[in-house]
Biopython code that builds the backbone (N, CA, C, O; Angstrom):
import numpy as np
from Bio.PDB.StructureBuilder import StructureBuilder

atoms = [
    (1, "MET", "N", (24.260, 27.981, 164.406)),
    (1, "MET", "CA", (25.253, 27.490, 163.545)),
    (1, "MET", "C", (25.743, 28.601, 162.768)),
    (1, "MET", "O", (25.051, 29.559, 162.424)),
    (2, "LEU", "N", (27.170, 28.406, 162.462)),
    (2, "LEU", "CA", (27.826, 29.547, 161.920)),
    (2, "LEU", "C", (28.357, 29.233, 160.560)),
    (2, "LEU", "O", (29.358, 28.519, 160.491)),
    (3, "LEU", "N", (27.888, 29.613, 159.646)),
    (3, "LEU", "CA", (28.361, 29.332, 158.308)),
    (3, "LEU", "C", (29.288, 30.393, 157.495)),
    (3, "LEU", "O", (28.859, 31.547, 157.478)),
    (4, "SER", "N", (30.249, 30.188, 156.964)),
    (4, "SER", "CA", (31.195, 31.140, 156.198)),
    (4, "SER", "C", (31.618, 30.684, 154.965)),
    (4, "SER", "O", (32.018, 29.528, 154.833)),
    (5, "ALA", "N", (31.569, 31.494, 154.019)),
    (5, "ALA", "CA", (31.923, 31.202, 152.707)),
    (5, "ALA", "C", (33.174, 32.170, 152.339)),
    (5, "ALA", "O", (33.302, 33.370, 152.582)),
    (6, "LEU", "N", (34.034, 31.301, 151.694)),
    (6, "LEU", "CA", (35.326, 31.920, 151.182)),
    (6, "LEU", "C", (35.290, 31.974, 149.678)),
    (6, "LEU", "O", (34.894, 31.054, 148.964)),
    (7, "ALA", "N", (35.700, 33.029, 149.302)),
    (7, "ALA", "CA", (35.784, 33.181, 147.922)),
    (7, "ALA", "C", (36.913, 32.763, 147.276)),
    (7, "ALA", "O", (37.936, 33.262, 147.746)),
    (8, "GLN", "N", (37.118, 31.826, 146.127)),
    (8, "GLN", "CA", (38.382, 31.215, 145.729)),
    (8, "GLN", "C", (38.722, 32.298, 144.559)),
    (8, "GLN", "O", (37.949, 32.811, 143.750)),
    (9, "SER", "N", (39.971, 32.464, 144.708)),
    (9, "SER", "CA", (40.684, 33.367, 143.739)),
    (9, "SER", "C", (41.235, 32.431, 142.794)),
    (9, "SER", "O", (41.652, 31.341, 143.187)),
    (10, "GLN", "N", (41.276, 32.794, 141.470)),
    (10, "GLN", "CA", (41.980, 32.133, 140.510)),
    (10, "GLN", "C", (42.496, 33.129, 139.165)),
    (10, "GLN", "O", (41.921, 34.169, 138.843)),
    (11, "THR", "N", (43.399, 32.705, 138.649)),
    (11, "THR", "CA", (43.940, 33.688, 137.497)),
    (11, "THR", "C", (43.203, 33.344, 136.157)),
    (11, "THR", "O", (42.910, 32.170, 135.934)),
    (12, "VAL", "N", (42.913, 34.272, 135.310)),
    (12, "VAL", "CA", (42.309, 33.857, 134.187)),
    (12, "VAL", "C", (43.477, 34.340, 133.102)),
    (12, "VAL", "O", (43.910, 35.492, 133.115)),
    (13, "GLN", "N", (43.857, 33.507, 132.326)),
    (13, "GLN", "CA", (44.973, 33.810, 131.230)),
    (13, "GLN", "C", (44.705, 33.216, 130.038)),
    (13, "GLN", "O", (44.098, 32.149, 129.945)),
    (14, "GLY", "N", (45.169, 33.915, 129.020)),
    (14, "GLY", "CA", (44.982, 33.345, 127.570)),
    (14, "GLY", "C", (45.527, 34.283, 126.333)),
    (14, "GLY", "O", (46.337, 35.202, 126.457)),
    (15, "SER", "N", (44.986, 33.905, 125.274)),
    (15, "SER", "CA", (45.566, 34.620, 124.091)),
    (15, "SER", "C", (44.280, 35.102, 123.106)),
    (15, "SER", "O", (43.202, 34.512, 123.177)),
    (16, "VAL", "N", (44.478, 36.120, 122.272)),
    (16, "VAL", "CA", (43.433, 36.326, 121.488)),
    (16, "VAL", "C", (44.050, 36.522, 120.026)),
    (16, "VAL", "O", (45.045, 37.216, 119.819)),
    (17, "THR", "N", (43.340, 35.825, 119.027)),
    (17, "THR", "CA", (43.824, 35.568, 117.567)),
    (17, "THR", "C", (42.747, 35.985, 116.850)),
    (17, "THR", "O", (41.608, 36.186, 117.269)),
    (18, "ASP", "N", (43.257, 36.129, 115.517)),
    (18, "ASP", "CA", (42.431, 36.703, 114.576)),
    (18, "ASP", "C", (41.937, 35.294, 113.814)),
    (18, "ASP", "O", (42.276, 34.222, 114.316)),
    (19, "GLY", "N", (41.170, 35.318, 112.652)),
    (19, "GLY", "CA", (40.818, 34.195, 112.089)),
    (19, "GLY", "C", (41.766, 33.478, 111.306)),
    (19, "GLY", "O", (41.523, 32.339, 110.909)),
    (20, "GLN", "N", (43.019, 34.178, 111.014)),
    (20, "GLN", "CA", (44.072, 33.333, 110.777)),
    (20, "GLN", "C", (45.120, 32.685, 111.919)),
    (20, "GLN", "O", (46.093, 31.950, 111.749)),
    (21, "GLY", "N", (44.668, 33.121, 112.882)),
    (21, "GLY", "CA", (45.336, 32.467, 114.085)),
    (21, "GLY", "C", (46.503, 33.466, 114.552)),
    (21, "GLY", "O", (47.272, 33.148, 115.460)),
    (22, "GLU", "N", (46.586, 34.662, 113.895)),
    (22, "GLU", "CA", (47.458, 35.623, 114.382)),
    (22, "GLU", "C", (47.293, 36.250, 115.504)),
    (22, "GLU", "O", (46.250, 36.903, 115.541)),
    (23, "LEU", "N", (48.105, 36.304, 116.669)),
    (23, "LEU", "CA", (47.852, 37.025, 117.742)),
    (23, "LEU", "C", (47.916, 38.406, 117.853)),
    (23, "LEU", "O", (48.914, 39.060, 117.549)),
    (24, "LEU", "N", (46.771, 38.915, 118.324)),
    (24, "LEU", "CA", (46.274, 40.206, 118.481)),
    (24, "LEU", "C", (46.911, 41.153, 119.950)),
    (24, "LEU", "O", (46.665, 40.785, 121.099)),
    (25, "PRO", "N", (47.575, 42.139, 119.690)),
    (25, "PRO", "CA", (48.105, 42.956, 120.823)),
    (25, "PRO", "C", (47.187, 43.987, 121.001)),
    (25, "PRO", "O", (46.731, 44.440, 119.951)),
    (26, "GLY", "N", (46.726, 44.562, 122.200)),
    (26, "GLY", "CA", (45.956, 45.728, 122.379)),
    (26, "GLY", "C", (44.527, 45.366, 122.486)),
    (26, "GLY", "O", (43.779, 46.343, 122.440)),
    (27, "VAL", "N", (43.979, 44.265, 122.612)),
    (27, "VAL", "CA", (42.457, 43.854, 122.601)),
    (27, "VAL", "C", (42.158, 43.910, 123.950)),
    (27, "VAL", "O", (42.947, 43.373, 124.727)),
    (28, "THR", "N", (41.163, 44.461, 124.379)),
    (28, "THR", "CA", (40.436, 44.454, 125.525)),
    (28, "THR", "C", (39.817, 43.235, 125.892)),
    (28, "THR", "O", (39.177, 42.754, 124.957)),
    (29, "VAL", "N", (39.787, 42.467, 127.105)),
    (29, "VAL", "CA", (39.286, 41.235, 127.385)),
    (29, "VAL", "C", (38.379, 41.676, 128.753)),
    (29, "VAL", "O", (38.926, 42.305, 129.659)),
    (30, "LEU", "N", (37.315, 41.389, 128.805)),
    (30, "LEU", "CA", (36.396, 41.674, 129.795)),
    (30, "LEU", "C", (35.972, 40.216, 130.451)),
    (30, "LEU", "O", (35.830, 39.239, 129.716)),
    (31, "LEU", "N", (35.797, 40.142, 131.741)),
    (31, "LEU", "CA", (35.355, 38.920, 132.355)),
    (31, "LEU", "C", (33.914, 38.884, 132.241)),
    (31, "LEU", "O", (33.313, 39.878, 132.648)),
    (32, "LYS", "N", (33.181, 37.825, 131.716)),
    (32, "LYS", "CA", (31.720, 37.977, 131.374)),
    (32, "LYS", "C", (30.850, 38.293, 132.550)),
    (32, "LYS", "O", (30.952, 37.699, 133.624)),
    (33, "GLY", "N", (29.994, 39.247, 132.309)),
    (33, "GLY", "CA", (29.111, 39.649, 133.447)),
    (33, "GLY", "C", (29.813, 40.581, 134.215)),
    (33, "GLY", "O", (29.405, 40.697, 135.371)),
    (34, "THR", "N", (30.724, 41.249, 133.895)),
    (34, "THR", "CA", (31.407, 42.200, 134.734)),
    (34, "THR", "C", (31.812, 43.393, 133.977)),
    (34, "THR", "O", (31.540, 43.508, 132.781)),
    (35, "SER", "N", (32.447, 44.273, 134.637)),
    (35, "SER", "CA", (33.005, 45.535, 133.985)),
    (35, "SER", "C", (34.698, 45.230, 134.074)),
    (35, "SER", "O", (35.507, 45.956, 133.497)),
    (36, "THR", "N", (35.059, 44.148, 134.815)),
    (36, "THR", "CA", (36.317, 43.995, 135.109)),
    (36, "THR", "C", (37.071, 43.264, 133.660)),
    (36, "THR", "O", (36.520, 42.433, 132.939)),
    (37, "GLY", "N", (38.162, 43.705, 133.515)),
    (37, "GLY", "CA", (39.053, 43.680, 132.399)),
    (37, "GLY", "C", (40.365, 43.740, 132.254)),
    (37, "GLY", "O", (40.943, 44.280, 133.198)),
    (38, "THR", "N", (41.126, 43.310, 131.256)),
    (38, "THR", "CA", (42.673, 43.848, 130.901)),
    (38, "THR", "C", (42.811, 43.760, 129.513)),
    (38, "THR", "O", (41.883, 43.317, 128.836)),
    (39, "SER", "N", (43.904, 44.144, 128.990)),
    (39, "SER", "CA", (44.158, 44.167, 127.595)),
    (39, "SER", "C", (45.232, 43.164, 127.386)),
    (39, "SER", "O", (45.996, 42.810, 128.285)),
    (40, "THR", "N", (45.268, 42.647, 125.975)),
    (40, "THR", "CA", (46.659, 41.848, 125.656)),
    (40, "THR", "C", (47.724, 42.662, 125.451)),
    (40, "THR", "O", (47.632, 43.792, 124.972)),
    (41, "ASN", "N", (48.766, 42.121, 125.806)),
    (41, "ASN", "CA", (50.038, 42.834, 125.678)),
    (41, "ASN", "C", (50.591, 42.476, 124.232)),
    (41, "ASN", "O", (49.898, 41.893, 123.398)),
    (42, "ALA", "N", (51.727, 42.825, 124.041)),
    (42, "ALA", "CA", (52.559, 42.902, 122.652)),
    (42, "ALA", "C", (52.362, 41.628, 121.770)),
    (42, "ALA", "O", (52.245, 41.622, 120.545)),
    (43, "ASP", "N", (52.345, 40.561, 122.598)),
    (43, "ASP", "CA", (52.536, 39.133, 121.935)),
    (43, "ASP", "C", (50.981, 38.532, 121.905)),
    (43, "ASP", "O", (50.826, 37.389, 121.477)),
    (44, "GLY", "N", (49.801, 39.318, 122.370)),
    (44, "GLY", "CA", (48.709, 38.726, 121.998)),
    (44, "GLY", "C", (48.189, 38.157, 123.240)),
    (44, "GLY", "O", (46.977, 37.943, 123.263)),
    (45, "THR", "N", (48.961, 37.839, 124.398)),
    (45, "THR", "CA", (48.399, 37.395, 125.743)),
    (45, "THR", "C", (47.980, 38.181, 126.708)),
    (45, "THR", "O", (48.279, 39.371, 126.797)),
    (46, "TYR", "N", (47.215, 37.520, 127.540)),
    (46, "TYR", "CA", (46.771, 38.447, 128.855)),
    (46, "TYR", "C", (46.703, 37.447, 130.043)),
    (46, "TYR", "O", (46.598, 36.224, 129.947)),
    (47, "VAL", "N", (46.759, 37.985, 130.869)),
    (47, "VAL", "CA", (46.606, 37.448, 132.432)),
    (47, "VAL", "C", (45.755, 38.633, 133.427)),
    (47, "VAL", "O", (46.058, 39.809, 133.632)),
    (48, "HIS", "N", (44.856, 38.019, 133.824)),
    (48, "HIS", "CA", (43.935, 38.643, 134.840)),
    (48, "HIS", "C", (44.029, 37.903, 136.246)),
    (48, "HIS", "O", (43.458, 36.831, 136.446)),
    (49, "PRO", "N", (44.690, 38.468, 137.071)),
    (49, "PRO", "CA", (45.076, 37.974, 138.436)),
    (49, "PRO", "C", (43.788, 37.972, 139.412)),
    (49, "PRO", "O", (42.878, 38.787, 139.255)),
    (50, "ASP", "N", (43.780, 37.032, 140.393)),
    (50, "ASP", "CA", (42.835, 37.295, 141.350)),
    (50, "ASP", "C", (41.363, 37.401, 140.888)),
    (50, "ASP", "O", (40.738, 38.453, 141.022)),
    (51, "THR", "N", (40.897, 36.438, 140.415)),
    (51, "THR", "CA", (39.528, 36.761, 139.905)),
    (51, "THR", "C", (38.437, 35.777, 140.713)),
    (51, "THR", "O", (38.434, 34.558, 140.540)),
    (52, "ASN", "N", (37.625, 36.378, 141.507)),
    (52, "ASN", "CA", (36.595, 35.807, 142.286)),
    (52, "ASN", "C", (35.447, 35.450, 141.513)),
    (52, "ASN", "O", (34.678, 36.365, 141.220)),
    (53, "ARG", "N", (35.209, 34.381, 141.158)),
    (53, "ARG", "CA", (33.997, 33.882, 140.231)),
    (53, "ARG", "C", (33.669, 32.403, 140.873)),
    (53, "ARG", "O", (32.770, 31.709, 140.399)),
]
sb = StructureBuilder()
sb.init_structure("model")
sb.init_model(0)
sb.init_chain("A")
sb.init_seg("    ")
for serial, (resi, resn, name, xyz) in enumerate(atoms, 1):
    if name == "N":
        sb.init_residue(resn, " ", resi, " ")
    sb.init_atom(name, np.array(xyz, "f"), 0.0, 1.0, " ", f" {name:<3s}", serial, name[0])
structure = sb.get_structure()
């Protein structure tokens, strides 16, 4: 019997805000349980493509 597993890729994206709802640029966003991450851009949003989770 031959079994194979394929990792599914997905994109993680979002925004980071402070307590007043203001978007925060330059914040580091790490994927939980990893050292893989990205930073928010000038408008406080981020995109981390090809995440195998």
